[in-house]
C-alpha positions as CSV (number, residue, x, y, z in Angstrom):
1,M,-24.6,24.6,4.7
2,F,-22.5,23.4,2.2
3,N,-22.9,20.7,0.0
4,I,-20.4,19.3,-2.9
5,D,-21.6,20.9,-6.0
6,P,-20.2,18.6,-8.4
7,E,-19.9,21.4,-11.4
8,N,-17.9,23.5,-9.1
9,P,-16.4,20.9,-6.1
10,F,-13.9,22.8,-3.6
11,K,-10.6,24.2,-3.2
12,G,-9.2,23.3,0.4
13,P,-6.1,22.2,1.7
14,H,-7.1,18.6,1.4
15,Q,-7.0,18.1,-2.7
16,N,-5.0,16.2,-4.4
17,Q,-3.7,14.3,-1.1
18,E,-2.9,10.9,-1.9
19,P,-5.1,8.5,-0.1
20,A,-4.0,5.2,0.9
21,I,-5.3,1.4,-1.0
22,A,-5.2,-1.7,0.2
23,G,-7.9,-5.0,-0.2
24,A,-9.4,-7.1,-3.0
25,D,-8.4,-4.9,-6.5
26,L,-11.4,-3.0,-7.4
27,S,-11.5,-5.3,-10.6
28,E,-12.5,-8.3,-8.4
29,A,-13.8,-6.6,-5.2
30,E,-17.7,-6.7,-4.1
31,A,-17.9,-3.2,-2.4
32,A,-15.5,-0.8,-1.0
33,L,-15.2,1.3,1.9
34,V,-13.9,4.3,2.2
35,L,-11.8,4.8,5.6
36,V,-11.4,8.0,6.9
37,H,-8.7,8.7,9.7
38,G,-8.9,10.4,13.0
39,R,-7.3,13.9,13.8
40,G,-3.1,13.3,14.1
41,A,-2.9,9.6,12.4
42,S,-2.8,8.5,8.3
43,A,-4.8,6.8,6.1
44,Q,-1.6,4.1,6.3
45,S,-3.2,4.2,10.0
46,I,-6.3,3.4,9.4
47,L,-6.5,0.8,7.4
48,M,-4.7,-1.0,9.7
49,L,-8.8,-1.8,10.1
50,A,-8.1,-3.7,7.2
51,E,-5.9,-6.7,8.8
52,E,-8.9,-6.5,11.5
53,L,-11.8,-7.3,9.3
54,K,-10.2,-9.5,7.4
55,E,-12.5,-9.3,4.4
56,P,-11.2,-10.8,1.7
57,T,-13.6,-9.4,-1.1
58,L,-13.7,-5.6,0.2
59,H,-11.6,-2.5,-1.1
60,Y,-10.7,-0.4,1.2
61,I,-9.6,3.4,0.1
62,A,-8.9,5.5,2.8
63,P,-8.6,10.2,1.6
64,Q,-4.9,11.8,3.6
65,A,-5.6,14.8,5.6
66,Y,-3.4,17.7,5.0
67,R,-0.6,18.0,7.9
68,F,-2.7,14.6,9.5
69,T,-5.8,16.9,10.9
70,W,-9.2,17.5,8.5
71,Y,-10.3,20.3,10.3
72,P,-8.4,22.5,13.4
73,H,-10.8,22.6,16.1
74,S,-13.2,20.6,18.3
75,F,-16.2,19.7,16.0
76,L,-18.3,21.0,19.0
77,V,-18.0,24.9,17.7
78,P,-19.7,27.0,15.1
79,L,-18.7,25.3,11.4
80,E,-17.1,28.6,10.1
81,Q,-14.2,27.9,13.0
82,N,-13.3,24.8,10.9
83,Q,-13.4,26.3,7.3
84,P,-11.8,25.5,5.4
85,G,-10.7,22.4,6.3
86,L,-14.4,21.2,7.4
87,N,-15.4,21.2,3.8
88,S,-12.5,20.5,1.7
89,A,-12.8,17.9,4.0
90,L,-16.4,16.5,3.3
91,Q,-15.1,17.2,-0.9
92,A,-11.7,14.0,-0.1
93,I,-14.3,12.0,1.0
94,Y,-17.1,13.0,-2.2
95,D,-13.9,12.5,-4.5
96,R,-13.3,9.1,-2.8
97,V,-17.3,7.8,-3.9
98,A,-17.7,10.0,-7.1
99,D,-14.8,7.9,-8.2
100,L,-16.5,4.4,-7.1
101,K,-19.2,5.3,-8.8
102,G,-17.6,5.9,-12.0
103,K,-15.6,2.7,-11.8
104,G,-19.3,0.7,-11.3
105,F,-19.7,1.0,-7.7
106,E,-23.5,1.6,-6.7
107,Y,-23.9,3.2,-3.1
108,N,-25.7,0.1,-2.2
109,R,-21.5,-1.6,-2.4
110,I,-20.2,1.6,-0.6
111,L,-19.2,1.6,3.1
112,L,-18.3,4.8,4.6
113,A,-16.3,4.5,7.9
114,G,-14.3,6.5,10.1
115,F,-12.6,6.8,13.6
116,S,-13.1,9.8,15.5
117,Q,-12.3,13.0,13.4
118,G,-13.3,11.1,10.6
119,A,-16.6,9.0,12.5
120,C,-17.6,13.1,12.9
121,L,-16.9,13.5,9.0
122,V,-18.1,10.0,7.6
123,L,-21.6,11.2,9.2
124,E,-21.9,14.3,8.5
125,F,-20.7,13.6,4.5
126,A,-24.2,10.8,4.9
127,A,-26.6,13.2,6.5
128,R,-25.7,16.2,4.3
129,H,-25.4,13.6,1.2
130,P,-28.0,10.8,2.0
131,A,-28.0,7.7,-0.4
132,R,-29.1,4.0,-0.1
133,Y,-25.5,3.4,0.9
134,G,-23.7,-0.1,1.3
135,G,-23.3,1.4,5.1
136,V,-22.1,4.3,7.4
137,I,-19.7,4.1,10.1
138,G,-19.5,6.3,12.9
139,L,-17.4,5.4,15.9
140,S,-16.4,7.5,18.3
141,G,-18.1,10.1,16.5
142,G,-20.9,12.8,15.7
143,L,-22.5,15.2,13.8
144,I,-20.8,18.3,13.3
145,G,-20.8,21.9,14.8
146,D,-22.4,23.5,17.8
147,S,-25.7,22.5,17.5
148,V,-27.2,19.7,15.4
149,A,-31.1,19.8,14.5
150,E,-32.9,17.9,12.7
151,G,-34.3,20.4,10.4
152,N,-30.5,21.0,8.8
153,Y,-30.8,17.5,6.9
154,S,-33.1,16.4,4.0
155,G,-33.3,13.6,1.9
156,S,-33.5,9.8,2.8
157,L,-30.7,7.2,3.6
158,E,-33.5,4.1,2.5
159,G,-32.8,2.1,5.1
160,T,-28.2,2.5,4.8
161,P,-27.4,0.1,8.1
162,V,-26.2,2.9,10.1
163,F,-23.8,2.1,13.4
164,L,-22.9,4.9,16.0
165,G,-20.6,2.8,18.5
166,C,-18.8,5.6,21.8
167,S,-17.8,5.6,25.3
168,D,-20.2,6.9,28.1
169,I,-16.8,8.9,29.2
170,D,-14.9,10.0,25.8
171,P,-13.3,12.7,26.3
172,H,-13.8,14.4,23.0
173,I,-17.0,13.0,22.0
174,P,-20.5,14.0,24.6
175,V,-22.6,11.1,24.8
176,D,-25.6,13.7,24.3
177,R,-24.1,14.4,20.8
178,V,-24.2,10.8,20.0
179,H,-27.7,10.2,20.7
180,K,-29.0,13.4,19.2
181,T,-26.5,12.0,15.8
182,G,-28.8,8.8,16.4
183,D,-31.7,10.9,16.0
184,V,-30.8,12.5,12.3
185,F,-30.0,9.1,11.2
186,K,-33.3,7.9,12.2
187,H,-35.2,11.0,10.8
188,L,-33.6,10.9,7.6
189,G,-34.5,6.5,7.5
190,A,-31.6,4.9,8.3
191,E,-31.5,1.4,9.7
192,L,-29.7,2.5,13.4
193,T,-27.7,0.8,15.6
194,K,-26.0,2.9,18.4
195,K,-24.1,1.1,21.4
196,I,-22.7,2.9,24.4
197,Y,-20.1,1.1,25.9
198,P,-19.6,1.9,29.6
199,G,-15.5,3.5,30.6
200,M,-14.3,2.5,27.4
201,A,-11.3,4.6,26.5
202,H,-10.8,6.8,23.2
203,T,-10.3,3.7,20.6
204,V,-12.0,1.2,19.1
205,S,-13.4,-2.5,20.7
206,R,-13.7,-5.3,19.0
207,D,-17.8,-5.7,19.6
208,E,-17.6,-2.7,17.5
209,L,-15.3,-4.3,15.1
210,E,-17.6,-7.3,14.9
211,N,-20.8,-4.2,14.3
212,M,-18.5,-3.6,10.9
213,K,-18.4,-6.7,10.4
214,Q,-21.6,-7.5,10.4
215,I,-22.5,-4.5,7.7
216,I,-19.9,-5.1,5.5
217,R,-21.0,-9.1,5.0
218,S,-24.7,-8.0,4.4
219,V,-23.0,-6.1,1.1
220,T,-20.9,-8.4,0.1
221,R,-22.3,-11.3,0.8
222,G,-25.7,-10.7,0.2
C-alpha cells in the first residue's frame, strides 16, 4: 500500500495545482482545515463550507484536482485502476499538511475534511498516515479499494475525533463501506462518531455541519 515518502514525493497529475484559501490568516489562525472537494467540483466550491461553518479563527486550504477529478473510477474498484490519480491526490493532501506543519501547526491543530471523492481521500490519507489530528471528517465517503481490511492499516490516531456521515441510500457510497471504514478507524484508535441518515441525498446535511462545528470548536476553543 502506497505511503508518502517525504524524501521521494510522488509526482502525478495533481501536483503543482494551486490551492484555494479562505478564513483567518495563518499568522492569526488557531487551527487549519484542509478541505478536499468531490468529483467534478473545485477547490473554490468546497470553500463554500467556510461560509456555513463561520469559524473566524480557522484557516481553510483546499487542494485542487487536475481537471476537477482526483481519480477516474469508483472508489470501490481495485486501487491500481485509479492510478496515478489516487497516489497523486494523497500526495497533494500530504503537501498541504506538511506545509502547515512547516508553518508551526502541529497535527492536533490540523483538521482534514472532504465530501464524496474528497471524503474518500481524507479518510484514506488519515488511515495510511495516522497521527493525533485535530479532527478527520468524511462526508459521504469511505476507505478506498475493492475491499477494506483492518490489517492493511497500522499506527495510532491517538484519540483523534473522526466523524463519518452518509445516507443509507447514497447511490455512490454503500452503507456497508461506511461501517467497515468506521471499524478501521476504531482499530486505529480514533474517537469515532458515525451517523447514517435515512433517505438523505448525496449532499451535506445541517446535522453534519453541526458535527463538524463541534470538532472544530474542540480545537479552536480548547
